[in-house]
Residue, then its C-alpha position, 0 to 999 in steps of 0.5 A: m384255355s390251357g396248352a399251346t396253340t396247334a402250329v399251322a403251316y400257313e400257305q406260302q401262296t396266300e394271294l393265289v389262295k385268295d384269287k381261287t376263293r374270289g373266283y369260286w364266290t364270283k361264280r356263286a354270287d348270283s344264285f347265292s344272292e337269290t337264296r339269301h333273298e328267299e331266306l329273308h322271307s322264311e322262318q330262317a331269318t327269325y332263327w338268325r335274329t334270335e341267335i344274334a340277339m342272344n349274343l349281342q345287345l343290339k340297339k339303335g346306332m350300334r356300329i357293327l362290322d359284318v366281315g365276309c358279308g356276301a349278299g348282305y344277309f346279316e345287314a338285312i336281318l339286323a335292319p329292324f334293330g336300327c344298327r349301323i352296319t358295314g359289310v365287307d367282302l373280298t369278292p366284288e360280284m358279291i358286293a354288287q349282289g349285296k347292294a342289289l338285294l338291300k336295294r330290293h328290300h329298301i335297306d340302307a347299309e354300307l357294303l365295301v370290297m375289302d380283305a378280311e385279313n387287311l381291313e381299311f378301318p381305323d382302330e376301335s371303329f366298331d361295337a361288334v364284329i360279326t361273321r358267318n361261314l367265313t373263317w373256313n376259307l381264309p388263308r390266314p385266319d389268325k391275321a384276320y382275328k388280329e384285325w378284327h380285334r384291332v377295329l373293335k372298341t374296348g368292350g366290343v364283341l366278336l361273334n363268329f359262326d362257322a363249321e368244319y366244312a372240310k372235315n364234315v364232307y366225310r362226316c355228314d350226308q352231303s345229299l342233305n346240303k340244300a345250299h349245294e344241291t343246285l351247284s354243278q360238279t365243277t363248282l363242287d370240285e372247286c369247293s373241295m379244292l379250296y378245302r385242301m388248299l387251306a391250312v385251317s381245314t386241318v385244325d380242330r375247331p373251334d378249340w383252335d380258334a379260342q386259343v388264338l383269340a386268347q393269345i391275341g388278347f380277347k377275353d370271355i371267350v365262349t364256344d357253342t357247338s349247339v348252334s345248328d340245333r337252333i338255326f336248322p331245327v328242320e331240314n328245310r330248303f336252307y338246311i346245312p348238315d354240317p354242325m355249326f359252331s359259334i365263338r363269342a369273344v370280348k375285346 
């Protein structure tokens, strides 16, 4: 892509933002995990497997890092492929819930408490980095992208699924958001507060992401804004009205 990347006035109080984020997801961990358990036993899991397989050449022994793994959903749906998956999340309660979910489904994967912007892995550790609904709540997504590039092997693939959730609060009918229908107003207000605190909410995505990735050194960058058509073809109990996009890039 051509043109300079839009400047972002990143938060000066990054750790405060992370504390707020950690607190928000700690409160949601229990119900979030149960929803992911239900999703594993629905057609939604098949949609996700198909979407991921379209973008990654999944094979036995392939090392995948799931950043912002939450309750271990991607670990569970990718288990049949025989990949070696490591999931990391900032929130200890999410990791605890993820370990419980994987144990419940007899799935072996490593889940660790770790900051997506400060990974504790050696360079070139993974064949792929995958993430879902994470970058929208990172105070420094540019720093995270640099870290993900660092831990990818040469030729490795980054696959990021996300949406412009902050902007879509005003664009979409949020009454259709099944993921939020059981949340209290207090929790919804906390989510809105995070939107307002995060500078990434102000940029045009995924174009901004693609420009940052190119500057870092990624190549073959492809953005796809039609993901929701395949992942949410019907308005089931997992439906999210916010248009999801994917970004695929190669180191």
